N, C-alpha and C positions, 0 to 999 in steps of 0.2 A: 504494500500500500504506500502511496506517495504522500508523505507528510509534507505539507507546504505551509511555511509561516510567511506572514506578510509583515513588512516593516511599517510601523505607524508612529508618528510623532504626536505626543499628547502634552499640551501645556497645562500644567495644573493651576489651581486657583491662586497660587503665589507667584505665577508667572514663570515657573521653572519648566524648562522643556525636557521631556523624557522620550528617548527613542526606545520603543519596545517592539518585541516580536510577538505576534498574535497568531495562534494556530488556526488554520482554515478548516480543520477536520474535527472540531469539537463542538460545532454548532453554537459558538459563543457570539455574543454581541459586544459592541464597544463598551457599554456600561460594565459588563462583566470583566472585560480586560482591565478597565480602570480599577475595579475592585481587586482583581487578582494581583495587580502590581501595587496596590495600596496607594494610589495617586490622589485619593480623596479620603478624608477621615471617615471611619465607619459610621454609618447612620446619616451620611450627608449625600449619598448618591444611591440611586436604585431603590428608593424607599418603598415603592409599590411592587418591587420584584420584577420589573421589566414588562409591565402590562400597559405601558403608555398611559398610566393614570395619575402620574405626578410628573413634575418637570425637573426632578432633582438631577437627572443625568443629561440635562440640556448642554449641548456643546456648540461651538461655532466652527464651521468647516472652513479652514484657511487655504486648503489646497484645491486644485482644479479637478480633483478626483471625481469620476463619474459615480454617482450614488443612485441606489434604487429610488424610485419615486415615492414621495411621502403618501402614506395611507391616511384615510379619513380620521382615524383615532389620534394619530400623531399630530395631524394638522389642527384638530380640535383642541388638543392639549396645549399646543404651542400658542394657539390664539388666546389662551387664558393665562399663559405663563408670564413671569417677570423677566426683564432684561432680554427680551426676544429681539433678534436681529434678522436681517434678510438671509443670513447663512446659518440660522439656527436649525439644529436637528436634535432629536432625542437619541442618546447613545444606545438605548435599549432596542431601538428599531433599526440600527445599523448592524447587520449581521456580518461577521468576519468572513469574507470571501476573497479569492485571489485578486479580484478587481479592486480591492481596497489597498493594494500595495502602494506605499508612498503617501497614504492619507495623513493629513496634518489637521489636528483639531485643538481647540482651546476650550477648557471647561468653563461653562458660564458661572457667574458668581453664585455663591450659596444664597438661598432665599431665607 
C-alpha cells in the first residue's frame, strides 16, 4: 500500500509557522492534524468533533491550493462565525488528500 503524506504549513494563533506532514491514508481532516500536532490548546479547536457545528477550527487559506467546494453546512456555519474572511474554511471539512500538498493555512483567532 502506498502511504503518501502531504506537506502542509499551519500558522498557529501566535503567528508561528509549522511545517507538518499529514497522512492521506487515515481519513483525517485538517482540524485533526492541528490537534495531533498540538498546534492549538486542547479545548480550543474541534469542539463539536468535526461536525461543522462550531467554528473553532476556522482557518484562513493562504495558498492557491485547489480545495473541495464548500458544502451547505460549512457555509452556514461560517456565515455565523466571528473573524470570517473571504478565504475562511472550517478545518474539519478539509479532508487530507494528495491534492492538499503545499497547503498553507493560518488558524483564525480563538473566539
